[in-house]
Every structure is written in structure tokens, then in C-alpha cells.
C-alpha positions as CSV (number, residue, x, y, z in Angstrom):
1,M,101.6,-18.7,29.3
2,K,98.7,-17.2,31.3
3,I,95.9,-15.0,29.9
4,L,94.5,-12.2,32.1
5,D,91.0,-11.3,31.0
6,C,91.2,-7.7,32.3
7,K,90.3,-4.7,30.2
8,Q,93.2,-3.2,28.4
9,G,94.0,0.2,29.9
10,S,92.5,-0.7,33.2
11,T,94.3,-0.4,36.5
12,E,94.6,-4.2,36.7
13,W,96.1,-4.3,33.2
14,E,98.6,-1.5,34.0
15,Q,99.6,-3.4,37.2
16,A,100.2,-6.6,35.3
17,R,102.7,-4.9,32.9
18,L,104.9,-3.3,35.6
19,G,108.5,-4.4,35.3
20,V,107.5,-6.7,32.4
21,V,109.0,-6.6,28.9
22,T,106.0,-6.2,26.6
23,A,105.5,-6.7,22.9
24,S,104.7,-3.0,22.3
25,E,108.0,-2.0,23.9
26,A,110.3,-4.8,22.7
27,D,111.6,-2.6,19.9
28,A,113.7,-1.1,22.7
29,L,115.7,-4.4,22.5
30,L,115.5,-5.3,18.8
31,T,115.6,-3.5,15.5
32,P,113.0,-4.1,12.8
33,L,115.6,-6.3,11.1
34,F,115.9,-8.3,14.4
35,K,119.4,-7.2,15.4
36,I,119.9,-7.0,19.1
37,R,120.2,-3.4,20.2
38,T,122.9,-2.1,22.5
39,G,123.8,1.2,24.0
40,E,121.9,4.0,25.7
41,G,118.4,3.1,24.5
42,V,118.5,-0.3,26.1
43,E,119.8,1.2,29.3
44,T,117.0,3.7,29.4
45,Y,114.5,0.9,29.0
46,L,116.2,-1.1,31.7
47,Y,116.0,1.8,34.1
48,R,112.3,2.3,33.3
49,K,111.5,-1.3,34.0
50,L,113.5,-1.3,37.2
51,A,111.6,1.8,38.4
52,E,108.3,0.1,37.7
53,K,109.3,-3.0,39.6
54,I,110.5,-1.1,42.6
55,L,107.8,1.6,42.7
56,H,104.9,-0.6,41.7
57,W,103.6,2.1,39.4
58,S,104.7,3.4,36.0
59,P,105.9,7.0,35.6
60,E,104.6,6.8,32.0
61,A,101.2,5.4,32.7
62,G,98.1,7.1,31.2
63,S,96.5,7.5,27.8
64,T,96.8,10.1,25.1
65,F,94.2,11.5,22.7
66,A,95.8,9.5,19.8
67,M,95.6,6.3,21.9
68,D,91.9,7.0,22.7
69,Q,91.1,7.7,19.0
70,G,92.9,4.5,18.0
71,S,91.0,2.4,20.5
72,L,87.7,3.9,19.2
73,I,88.5,2.9,15.6
74,E,89.8,-0.5,16.7
75,S,86.4,-1.2,18.3
76,L,85.0,-0.9,14.7
77,A,87.8,-2.9,13.2
78,L,87.2,-6.1,15.2
79,P,83.5,-6.6,14.1
80,W,84.6,-5.9,10.5
81,F,87.3,-8.5,10.7
82,G,85.1,-11.1,12.4
83,F,82.3,-10.6,9.7
84,T,84.8,-10.5,6.8
85,Y,86.7,-13.6,7.8
86,D,83.8,-15.5,9.5
87,C,85.5,-15.8,12.9
88,E,85.0,-14.6,16.4
89,P,87.9,-12.5,17.6
90,R,88.4,-13.0,21.4
91,R,89.3,-9.9,23.3
92,V,91.8,-10.5,26.1
93,G,93.7,-8.3,28.5
94,F,97.2,-9.4,28.9
95,C,99.2,-12.6,28.0
96,V,102.1,-13.1,30.3
97,S,104.8,-15.8,30.3
98,D,104.8,-18.4,33.0
99,C,107.9,-16.8,34.5
100,G,106.0,-13.5,34.6
101,R,108.8,-11.5,32.9
102,Y,107.5,-10.8,29.4
103,G,104.1,-10.5,27.9
104,C,101.8,-9.0,25.2
105,S,98.4,-7.4,24.8
106,P,96.8,-8.8,21.7
107,D,93.9,-6.9,20.2
108,A,92.3,-10.3,19.8
109,I,93.1,-14.0,19.8
110,L,91.9,-15.9,16.8
111,G,91.1,-19.6,17.4
112,D,93.8,-21.8,18.8
113,D,96.7,-20.8,16.6
114,N,96.5,-17.1,15.6
115,G,96.4,-13.6,17.0
116,L,95.4,-10.2,15.8
117,E,97.2,-6.9,16.0
118,V,95.1,-3.9,14.9
119,K,96.4,-0.5,14.1
120,A,94.2,2.6,13.2
121,P,96.7,5.0,11.8
122,Q,96.1,8.5,10.3
123,P,95.0,8.3,6.6
124,P,98.5,9.3,5.2
125,T,100.2,6.5,7.2
126,H,97.5,4.0,6.3
127,L,98.0,4.8,2.6
128,K,101.7,4.2,3.0
129,Y,101.0,0.8,4.6
130,L,98.4,0.0,1.9
131,L,100.8,0.7,-1.0
132,A,103.7,-1.1,0.6
133,G,101.5,-4.2,1.1
134,E,103.6,-5.7,3.9
135,L,104.0,-5.8,7.7
136,P,105.2,-2.2,8.5
137,P,108.8,-2.3,9.8
138,E,107.7,-0.4,13.0
139,Y,105.5,-3.3,14.0
140,R,107.6,-6.3,13.1
141,V,109.1,-6.7,16.5
142,Q,105.7,-6.4,18.2
143,V,104.0,-9.0,16.0
144,H,106.8,-11.6,16.3
145,F,107.2,-10.9,20.0
146,S,103.5,-11.6,20.5
147,M,104.1,-15.0,18.8
148,F,107.0,-15.5,21.2
149,V,104.9,-14.9,24.2
150,T,101.9,-16.9,23.2
151,G,103.7,-19.7,21.3
152,R,101.3,-19.3,18.4
153,P,102.5,-20.2,14.9
154,R,100.9,-17.2,13.1
155,W,99.7,-13.7,13.7
156,T,97.5,-11.3,11.6
157,F,98.2,-7.6,11.2
158,L,95.3,-5.3,10.4
159,S,95.6,-1.6,9.5
160,Y,92.1,-0.2,9.5
161,S,90.8,3.0,8.2
162,R,87.2,4.3,7.8
163,Q,88.2,6.2,4.6
164,F,90.2,3.5,2.7
165,D,90.4,-0.3,2.2
166,P,91.8,-2.1,5.1
167,L,95.2,-3.9,4.9
168,V,95.4,-7.5,6.2
169,I,98.8,-9.1,6.4
170,P,99.2,-12.7,7.7
171,V,102.5,-13.4,9.4
172,E,104.1,-16.8,9.9
173,R,106.3,-17.7,12.9
174,D,110.0,-17.6,12.1
175,E,112.1,-19.8,14.4
176,A,115.3,-17.8,13.7
177,I,113.6,-14.6,14.8
178,Q,112.2,-16.4,17.8
179,A,115.7,-17.5,18.8
180,T,117.0,-13.9,18.5
181,I,114.2,-12.7,20.7
182,R,115.1,-15.2,23.3
183,Q,118.8,-14.1,23.1
184,A,117.8,-10.5,23.5
185,L,115.7,-11.2,26.5
186,D,118.4,-13.3,28.2
187,Q,120.9,-10.5,27.7
188,F,118.5,-7.9,29.0
189,F,117.5,-9.9,32.1
190,I,121.2,-10.6,33.1
191,K,121.7,-6.8,33.3
192,F,118.2,-6.3,34.9
193,D,118.8,-8.8,37.7
194,A,122.3,-7.5,38.4
195,A,121.0,-3.9,38.6
196,Y,118.1,-4.9,40.8
197,A,120.4,-6.9,43.2
198,K,122.7,-3.9,43.5
199,I,119.8,-1.5,44.3
200,K,118.5,-4.0,46.9
201,A,121.9,-4.3,48.5
202,I,122.1,-0.5,48.8
203,K,118.7,-0.4,50.3
204,D,119.5,-3.2,52.7
205,A,122.7,-1.5,53.8
206,E,120.8,1.8,54.4
207,N,118.2,0.0,56.5
208,A,120.9,-1.7,58.5
209,Q,122.5,1.6,59.3
210,K,119.2,3.1,60.4
211,Q,118.5,0.1,62.6
212,A,122.0,0.3,64.2
213,A,121.5,4.0,64.8
214,Y,118.5,3.3,67.0
215,Q,120.0,0.5,69.0
216,P,120.6,1.4,72.7
217,D,124.2,1.3,73.8
218,E,124.3,-1.4,76.5
219,S,127.8,-0.6,77.5
220,K,126.7,2.5,79.3
């Protein structure tokens, strides 16, 4: 696993994620109960990743107002977490596997064996998380996928609000879940590689035809 110390949201960060399965997108492959998805949603994600790999840019790049607001509050959450838990959260850009095919963007790395995922939801959503007192289903895949990428044995989920008490949920690595993530990725990349090879073959044939069209006829 390699760590890129670029700023999240920067051009370098966006380029590093092109064609890569990321933790924030892995719910396209797995349900919150860690069942491997099939069907149209997986195909849509496959085509998106193919387009990124071929075009070298993402049709969905760019931030939104909600993302910007979340980033602002997250900048308050990290100092709070560091002070409260007497640690120094390390900001990183992008963690990518040695094969370069999957990665994650932790909000921070904690020591040698932990990571931090910070969310800054709207107050009603934060209250829902706070009352449930568990890792929200919509972030289960992201958290466990981050452990898969980094190999770390634990992760911490933080839902932060300036109006209410924060929610901190420690999450332990689950090897059964890790095995399912591996299986989902293997299945996805078999389809991805086959589709990419087919597109490349079409492009190569097109280029060969163009080249033949411009060859002089030496028989004349």
C-alpha cells in the first residue's frame, strides 16, 4: 500500500483516483450487509471506471456545496478528536493498493494501526446516528473497505456536529468481511479487464483501418 500526501480534492488527488475502486464508492459493489451486488448498478459503476481510465478525467469530478460545508466542519472535528483522545491525527491524501486498482481517502490516519472516517451530517441525520449508537449502515462498506486497502486492524468513525455531542464508534477488522470484499473486487475486475480489452481491440482495429486507407497502392 502506498500513501500519496496530496490534498484531498486537488487535481493530483482526482488524478490518482481515476479508474480506481475507492472506499467511498465501494457500496456500488457491496450492500451494507456485505452481500455482493449484481445487476445494473454494478454495470453503471464499471462503465464509469472504464471511462475514467480511458479518458484520464472523471465526468463526475468537482465539489458541491454540501461537500464544501462538510469539509469545513471536518476541519473542526480533527482538532477536537486529537485533543479529546490525546493523539495526532495525520492527514493524508490517498491510500492506494500496490496494484493501483483500489484505494481510500482517510480523513486521518491514527498511529500505526487505526484510521479515522469523519462525517459532518445535517443535525437531523446526526441525531439519528447518535440515537442509534452504531456505525451507520450507509458507511459500513466505506469503513471496512478502508481497512481492506490499508491492512489496518481497526478504524474509527466520527459523526461531528457543532450543535450536539459527537458520536465516536470504534470498528474492528472482520476477516469474513475482508474476504467478501476481495471476492467482490475479483469479480468486478474480471468484467472490467474483459470490457477494457474489448474496447482496446475495437480501437486498434479502427486505427488499422485508418492506416490501411492511407497506404499507397504500389501495384499501380
